[in-house]
C-alpha positions in Angstrom: -59.6 13.4 -178.3 -57.9 12.8 -174.9 -55.6 15.6 -173.7 -52.6 13.3 -173.5 -53.0 12.5 -177.2 -52.7 16.3 -177.9 -49.6 16.4 -175.8 -48.1 13.6 -177.8 -49.0 15.3 -181.1 -47.6 18.6 -179.9 -44.4 16.9 -178.7 -43.8 15.1 -182.0 -44.4 18.4 -183.9 -41.9 20.2 -181.7 -39.3 17.5 -182.1 -39.9 17.5 -185.8 -39.2 21.2 -186.0 -36.1 20.8 -183.9 -34.9 17.9 -186.1 -35.4 19.9 -189.3 -33.3 22.8 -188.2 -30.7 20.9 -186.1 -30.3 17.8 -188.3 -26.9 18.8 -189.8 -25.4 18.8 -186.3 -26.4 15.2 -185.9 -25.7 14.0 -189.5 -22.3 15.7 -190.0 -19.4 15.5 -187.5 -16.6 17.4 -189.3 -13.1 18.1 -188.1 -12.3 21.6 -189.3 -8.8 22.6 -190.2 -7.1 26.0 -190.5 -6.4 27.0 -194.1 -2.7 27.0 -193.4 -2.7 23.5 -191.9 0.2 21.5 -193.4 -0.5 17.8 -194.2 2.5 15.5 -193.6 2.7 11.9 -194.9 5.6 9.6 -195.6 4.5 8.9 -199.2 4.3 11.2 -202.2 1.2 13.4 -202.3 -0.2 16.7 -203.5 -2.8 18.9 -202.0 -5.7 20.1 -204.2 -8.2 23.0 -204.0 -11.2 22.8 -206.3 -12.9 26.2 -206.7 -16.5 25.2 -207.4 -18.0 28.7 -207.2 -17.5 31.9 -205.2 -17.4 30.9 -201.5 -17.1 27.2 -202.2 -13.7 25.6 -202.2 -13.2 21.8 -201.9 -9.9 20.5 -200.4 -8.4 17.2 -201.5 -5.3 15.0 -201.2 -3.8 13.1 -204.1 -1.5 10.2 -203.2 0.3 9.2 -206.3 2.5 6.4 -207.8 5.1 6.7 -210.5 3.2 4.4 -212.9 -0.3 4.1 -211.6 -2.8 1.5 -212.9 -5.6 3.9 -212.3 -7.2 6.2 -209.8 -9.4 5.5 -206.7 -11.7 8.5 -205.9 -12.5 8.0 -202.2 -15.6 9.5 -200.5 -15.3 9.2 -196.7 -17.9 8.9 -193.9 -19.7 11.6 -191.9 -16.9 12.3 -189.4 -13.4 13.9 -189.2 -11.6 15.2 -192.3 -9.2 13.9 -194.9 -6.4 14.4 -192.4 -7.7 11.3 -190.6 -9.2 9.4 -193.5 -5.9 9.6 -195.5 -4.5 6.6 -193.6 -6.8 4.4 -195.6 -5.2 5.5 -198.9 -2.4 2.9 -198.3 -5.0 0.2 -198.8 -5.1 1.2 -202.5 -1.8 2.8 -203.4 0.0 -0.4 -202.2 -1.5 -1.9 -205.4 -0.1 0.9 -207.5 -3.3 3.0 -207.7 -3.4 6.7 -207.2 -5.8 7.8 -204.6 -7.7 11.1 -204.3 -9.7 11.9 -201.1 -11.8 15.0 -200.8 -13.6 16.8 -197.9 -17.2 17.7 -198.1 -18.3 21.3 -197.6 -17.6 22.3 -194.0 -15.1 19.5 -193.4 -11.4 20.1 -193.1 -10.4 23.1 -195.2 -13.4 22.8 -197.5 -15.9 25.7 -197.5 -19.5 26.3 -198.5 -23.0 25.8 -197.2 -24.1 22.2 -197.5 -27.1 20.7 -199.3 -27.6 17.4 -200.9 -27.8 18.8 -204.4 -24.8 21.1 -204.0 -22.7 18.4 -202.5 -23.5 16.1 -205.4 -22.6 18.9 -207.8 -19.2 19.3 -206.0 -18.5 15.6 -206.5 -19.3 15.7 -210.2 -17.1 18.8 -210.6 -14.2 16.8 -209.0 -14.9 13.7 -211.1 -14.8 15.9 -214.3 -11.4 17.2 -213.2 -10.1 13.7 -212.6 -11.3 12.6 -216.1 -8.9 15.2 -217.5 -6.0 13.1 -216.1 -7.4 9.6 -216.1 -9.6 7.7 -218.6 -12.8 6.4 -217.0 -11.8 2.8 -217.7 -9.1 3.3 -215.1 -11.2 5.3 -212.6 -12.8 3.6 -209.6 -15.2 5.2 -207.2 -15.1 4.2 -203.6 -17.8 5.3 -201.1 -17.5 4.6 -197.4 -20.6 4.7 -195.2 -22.2 8.1 -195.8 -19.9 8.5 -198.8 -21.5 5.5 -200.4 -24.5 7.6 -201.4 -22.4 10.2 -203.2 -20.4 7.4 -204.8 -23.5 5.7 -206.1 -24.9 8.9 -207.6 -21.6 9.7 -209.3 -21.3 6.2 -210.7 -24.9 6.3 -212.0 -24.2 9.5 -213.9 -20.8 8.5 -215.3 -18.9 5.4 -216.6 -16.2 4.5 -214.1 -14.5 1.1 -214.2 -15.9 -0.1 -210.9 -18.0 1.2 -208.0 -17.0 0.0 -204.5 -19.3 0.6 -201.6 -18.1 0.1 -198.0 -20.9 -0.4 -195.5 -23.6 1.4 -197.6 -27.2 2.2 -196.7 -30.2 1.3 -198.8 -31.1 5.0 -198.5 -30.4 7.6 -195.8 -34.0 7.9 -194.8 -34.2 4.3 -193.8 -31.1 4.8 -191.6 -32.6 7.7 -189.7 -36.0 6.1 -189.4 -34.4 3.3 -187.5 -33.2 5.7 -184.8 -36.2 8.1 -184.9 -39.2 6.0 -185.6 -41.7 8.4 -184.1 -40.8 11.3 -186.3 -42.1 11.9 -189.9 -38.5 11.5 -191.2 -39.4 11.5 -194.9 -40.8 15.0 -194.4 -38.3 16.4 -192.0 -35.1 15.0 -193.5 -33.3 17.2 -196.0 -30.8 14.5 -197.0 -32.3 11.4 -198.5 -29.4 10.0 -200.5 -31.3 7.5 -202.6 -28.7 4.8 -203.1 -31.5 2.4 -203.9 -32.5 4.4 -206.9 -29.1 5.4 -208.1 -27.5 1.9 -207.9 -30.1 0.7 -210.5 -28.6 3.1 -213.0 -25.0 2.1 -212.5 -23.6 0.4 -215.6 -20.3 -0.8 -214.2 -19.8 -3.7 -211.9 -20.4 -2.9 -208.2 -18.7 -4.4 -205.2 -20.3 -4.0 -201.8 -18.3 -4.8 -198.7 -20.2 -5.1 -195.4 -19.6 -6.5 -191.9 -22.0 -9.1 -190.7 -22.2 -7.4 -187.3 -22.6 -3.8 -188.4 -24.8 -2.3 -185.7 -25.1 1.2 -187.3 -26.0 0.1 -190.8 -27.0 -3.6 -190.7 -25.9 -5.8 -193.6 -29.6 -6.2 -194.7 -29.2 -2.7 -196.4 -26.5 -4.2 -198.7 -28.4 -7.4 -199.2 -31.4 -5.3 -200.4 -29.2 -3.3 -202.7 -27.7 -6.5 -204.3 -31.1 -7.8 -205.1 -31.5 -5.1 -207.7 -29.0 -6.8 -210.0 -27.3 -9.9 -208.5 -25.2 -10.4 -211.7 -23.7 -6.9 -211.6 -23.5 -6.4 -207.9 -21.2 -8.6 -205.8 -21.8 -8.6 -202.0 -18.7 -9.4 -199.9 -19.5 -10.3 -196.3 -16.8 -9.6 -193.7 -17.8 -12.1 -191.0 -17.9 -10.5 -187.5 -17.0 -7.1 -189.0 -18.6 -4.0 -187.5 -19.2 -0.6 -189.0 -15.8 1.0 -188.3 -13.3 -1.9 -188.2 -13.4 -3.6 -191.6 -9.7 -2.7 -192.4 -8.7 -4.7 -189.3 -9.8 -7.9 -191.1 -7.5 -9.8 -193.5 -10.5 -10.7 -195.6 -11.2 -7.0 -196.3 -7.6 -6.5 -197.7 -7.7 -9.7 -199.6 -10.9 -8.7 -201.4 -9.6 -5.2 -202.1 -6.4 -6.9 -203.6 -8.5 -9.2 -205.7 -10.7 -6.4 -207.0 -7.8 -4.2 -207.9 -5.6 -6.7 -209.6 -7.9 -7.0 -212.6 
């Protein structure tokens, strides 16, 4: 075998090892908050702490209405913290829905070592706590970008009223393979987030909202997800929408309004 081929193989192996140990720095971009940080908003809200297990505490915000129609459980993307994501709560409480946003482990005030399995368990723990206050027929799960995988898994294991996915991926492996085609991603990656498997088990109606000019997660991911059950999965295309600007489009808000009014 030519020497340069060996160099290529060794290089790929070295990159794979680095990717395995450093992947969390590339996948997760959290904003960390001090435990005494004070949230301030001009609408009624409560701060939650969910004690999952020793050393693991999940922080959340609950924006509430006097007579809510139900609850939106919102799972955000891979950046920032609920301090920044909370501005999107108004897209839902304006229609008289309570909204709960939570930070993943290592985001904001949330603590604990991350893994896909443990993060999924955290979300189920929180869902169970919400079921104590809201019946599932009035509970809607919303997943944005990376959060769409957690939302899909949660909906597949429970019976919410609706599942709403905002710029979802077919599965996380496919997203990473697009940017690192030379690496054995399926072996190296510790987060696979199989939306493609979980969405097939979701029993409620699913709404997918995706921009037609999304460069990070192309709309073909959502088109492939819809094909699993076109009668139960509605794909809403935001024409000219990108990955991070859908709330700047009137169509986005019109569709959210139409979904929530029923």
